[in-house]
N, C-alpha and C positions, 0 to 999 in steps of 0.2 A: 505493499500501498503505499502510494505518496506522503511526500511530505501537505502535498495540498489536502488530497482526501483526511486525513488526518486531522488539519488542522477544523477543517468542514464540519464534522466529526464532532472535534472536543466542542465547536461554535451551537450545533446542534444538541449538542447535550447541554450546554446551559441554557439555550434558550427551553429546553423542554424542565430543567432545574426550577428555572426561573417562573416560568410559568404555571410548574406547579404547585411553590413557594404562594402565589399572588394566589391563586385559588385556597389551596388551606390557609390562609389568613384573612380573606375573604370570607370562609365556611366558618373562620375563626370570630371573626370580630361580628359575621352575622349572629353565630350563636348567643357570644355576651348581648351584643343589643337585644335579641329575642327574650336573653335570659331576666335581662334589667327591664326590658318593658314589662315584659309577665309578674317579676316581681310590683315595680313598682303602683302598676293597675291592682295586684291583688290586695293592694294595700288601703288602696281605695275604695275599693270593691266592701273591707272587710268594715271598713266603716261606714260604710250603705247599710253593710245589713245586719250591723249592730242597730243603728238607729231605725232603722224597719223593726226587728224584735223589740226595740224598747217603746217604740212605739204602738205594738199590737200586745205586749204586757199592759200599759196604761191602762188600752181601749177592753182590755178581759176586766181590769181591777175595776173601772167604771160600770165597764154589766153587771160585774157579779153584786159588787155595790146598789146596783140600783135592782136586782132583784130580774135580769132579762135571761139571764140563761135559768133554764129548767134542768131539775136532774136526770140523766137518764134513764132508762127504765131497765137493770142489771140483769132483771129475769128473762130479759126477751133475747141474750145473748148465748144463754144457757139452755145445753139440750135436756136435764135435766134442772129438777126439779131443785130451787136454793133454801127450799125448808129443810132439807135437809144435808145442807153443806156442815152440820157440828159432827158427821160420820163420816164425811169425804174425807180421805189425807192428799193433805198440799201437792202430794205425787202421783197418785191417782187421777188427776186433771188433765188436762190437753188447752195450750190457750193457740191461737192463729196470734202470729208476730208480724214485724216487719226488721226491717233488715237494712242500715243506715236511718234507723225514722226519722230525723232531723232535717234529711235532705233535701234541700229545698232548687229551685231552675237556676244552673248556671248563668253566669252572664254573656251577654255577648259574645265576648273576645275568648274568654273559657269554649267557650259552645266552634269555635272555629278551630281553635288550636285543638280539643280533645276529637275533632271530627278528625282534624288532618292527622293529628296522630294516627288515630281509627283503622283511618284507608292506609296505610302504610307501614304500621306495626302492629300483629297479634297478643298487646297484652295488657288487652282489659281494659281502655282508653274511652269505649263505646260506651263500657258499664257507668261511665256518668252522669250517663245524660238520663237517666230516672230522676224523679222526685215525688215528697209526696204530700198531703194534707196536714194543716201543724198537728204538733204532741197533741195540744186540746179535742181536734178533730176525729182523730184517730181513735182514742179514746173514747169518746163519745159515740166511736164506728163499731167499737165493742171489740179493739183489739187490749189486751191485758199482758204482753210483753212488747218492750222496746227496747232498739240500739243505739245509748251514746258514743260518738267519740270524743275524744280527751287527748289535748295539745296542753303541757305546761309548759305557762309563759313566765318569763324572767321576773314579772311583777309576783309570781306564786296563785294568778289566776287561772283560768285553764278555758281554751281554745273551740270549739263545738264545731272542725269540721273535714269536710271528707280529703281534701288533701289542702295542706296548710297554703299553697301557692295557684295551682290549678281549678283550684274550687274552692272557693270559702263562701257558697252558699250554706244557706239553711234555717233554721227555724229554733239552734240550740249552740248559737256562736258562739255567746258568752253562757255556758254549762248551768252557772248560780241563778241566771234568770229563768233557763227552762226547769229550775227546780223547783222556784217560785211558780212561775206553772201549772206545773205538776200539783203541786200543794193547794193553789186553788182550785184546781177542777176537785182534787181527792176530796179539799173541802167543803164545796156543793154536792161533792155524793159519798160523805161518807161512811157509806155501806158498800163500794165498790169493794168485788174482789182485788184479789193480790197484784200491785203490778210488781213484773218483774225483770228490772231494767241490765240488758247487760251493757254493761259501761266497759272499753274498750284503749288503756290508756297507747297512744301512737307514738310515733318515731318522726320526727322532722328530718325531711326531707333533705333541704337546707337550713340547718339550724339559726336561723338572725331570727326568728322573733323568740325563740324561747329554746326549751334543752332536753332530753331525751329525763323520763321518768325518773329522779331520784328517788331515795328514802322524805326527805322532806317537803315531795309533790302528794306522796303515798300520803302522808301526815297531813296535808293541809288538805287534800280532797274529803278524808274521810271526817276533816271537821267540817265541812262547807257540804257537804253531805246532810250532816246532822242539823246543823246549822239554818238549812234551807226545810228540810223537811223533819227534823223537829221528832215526836213523836210518833209518826206517818212512818219512819223508818225500823223495819225489821232488822236488827241486826244478830249475828251469829252467836252471843252470848242468850239472845231471848228464843232461838231453836235448842241451841244446849244442855239448856237448864243444867240434871242432873247428869250427864250423860261425861263423862269422860270427855270424849271427842266426839266428832264427827263419824268415824266411822263406826262406833261405839251405837250411836245416833240409826246408822243404816243399818248395821245389823240387826236391831233391835223396831227398824221402819216405826222409827218414833217421830216421824214428821207430825207439827200439826194440824190442824184439821183447817182448810177452805174458811168456817166459819171462824177460826179464830186468830188468819190472817187478813179479816175484810176488814178495809179501810187502811192497809200497808204495802208500804214498798223493801222491794227485795233485790239486791243490790248484788250481783255477780260479776263479778272480775273475770274480765277476759285473759285467756293466758298471751302471756308474753315472755318475752326474753329476762325483762323486770321483775318479774313474781317475786321469786325468790326474795326479794327487800322486802317484800311485805309481807314474808311468812317470816322473816327476820323480825321487822316491825311486834308479829300478835303469835309468837308463836305455837299457842295454843286458841286464838284467835278469841281469846272473852273479849277482848277490848275491841275488835277490830270495826269498821261501819260495814266493810264486802264481805260475801264470799267468793274464795279464789275457786274458779272454774278448774279444771281439769279436763285435758285434752290429750291424750298418747301422741297424738298425731304430732302436734306444735310446743308441746314444750317438756322435757323430762321432768317427774319431780319427785325426789326420796319419798320412801316409804313413810319415815319421819312424818312428810307436807302430805304425801296423800291421807294420812289420816284423818288430818284436818280440811278436807273437803266433800261437799255434799251434792256440789252441778256437777255438769257434764256437758262435754262439747262434744258433735261429732259434725262435722256437718257435710260428710258425703254419704248420705242413705240409699244409694243403686252399688257401691259398694262397699259401706258400714252398715248394714243391720244388724251385722251380729257383733257387732262393737257394739253399737246401741243397745242392743238385749241383751247384751252384759252387760250396762253401766244401767240398765232398767234393771234388770237382777240382782243387781248389790244397792236397788234403791236410791241410784242419784233421780235427782232433775235433769231435764238430758232435754241441748238444746238443737234442734239441726238443721238446714236448709232446704226450702224448696227450690232449690235454685238459684240464680242470678240473672237480671238483667244485661241484654236483650232479649235470652233465649229462655223461651216458657218449656219447656221440658214437659211433657205430659209423666213419661216414665219416670223422672225425680221425683214430680212431686206424689207419685202415687205412692212410688217408697217410702218417700218420708209421713206421706199418711199415714201407710199400713205400718209403720216403723214405731218402737215401745218410746220414739220423744216423746217429751211433755210440751215444750216451744217448736212451735213449728214456724219458721220465718222462710216471710216471702216478698221479695221487690212487687207482687202481682195482686195487692189488696183492694179491693173497692174504696173506691174515693170518691173524692166530687173533682180534683184538681184535673186538666183535661193534657193528657200526656201526649207526643208527641211520639209516634212506635207502640202510644198501648190498646194494643189488641185484646187483649185477655184480664182477667180477673180471678181471683179466689176470694169468694165470698165467704168464704165458712170453711171449716172441718167438716161438718157434714150440715146439709145444707147452707142457712146463711147464719148459722149455726158460728160462734167464733170462741166459743167454751163449752168441751165435751167432755167426757170421762175417758178416761183408756179403755177399752174394750170396745166401745160403743163405737159401732161399724154400718157405712152406710157404703155404696158406687162412690168412691171418692170424687170421679173424675164430672160428676154431679154437680162439681161445687162451683165451677169456673163456666163461667161464657163472653161470650165479644161482647165487648163493651158497647156502651153505644156513641156514637158518633155524634 
């Protein structure tokens, strides 16, 4: 090869390297700007979401004070006679629930970005598109179990959002206000069936607004739950009674009756990598405000820690029917999931409905809001009944129908 050809080759190589560097730098700058703009928009959106939540809570306070909101008819949600509630253990009841119950409609920017991500990746971005009625409306419709997510902020408060940057929408942006909303509803319906709340401590994707859960955050969360729910809160010690631990309680099937838990909230702490911190704070659960849940797939617990659990989670009824049955045989109260938005899967729904789980979580409840792509709804566990007994059966797939357009 001649020197001239070699020089030309080197020149072409330099041009390719230069173009490649420019492209990479451009991509980096674009991504940096996209993340920066998204973060700024998330801050602005968070302020708007908080303002809407404050306004909504104030409107509820005024409406309750004026006597404009009537109590619900609890019996209408139950497929059994509530007069027999004193003979029905809590772990023999089934409750229809919602997944990420606080979820609201994304802002337009997030919908565009999430839509783009959903079109080019397969990591669940499309699942951001669903949203629900307010917590009050969900409870008024007969749902007796909800889920809240909590991000620990640096100031000691807690943010309830689906994603701290991509989706701050929702009805529980300030967890403290969401608890006030639940307390107001409870005061207006003092004989309501127990409300089981799955509370999930979340990990910040980019820790700009807070940090992952520390021991102090669990202390703060316990305190907040007690402050906002007061005597409405059923704590682990209330269930333990004279039992040495929850294993002994479960072995004796010592769950309180449905009647004993009326007007109460039970907080199920979602399994996560930070859960050992909660066990460290409350080694025997006597002074805890929440019930740590067990999920064999998610977090490994020691045999000592397992003795102090009475709730379990298995979100895959299609593959985990035997595991759910095993939990139930040990008298755990079990939560499972009837699929995830946007996929409405009859096989998964049927498996969940036919499982031994107590809490059946769905992204497709009957509701008032009009959701794009929302073609189906699960009205109840049996017919339109959102609360049933384990063992009561029917053709479960008759409990959903095409939504009205």
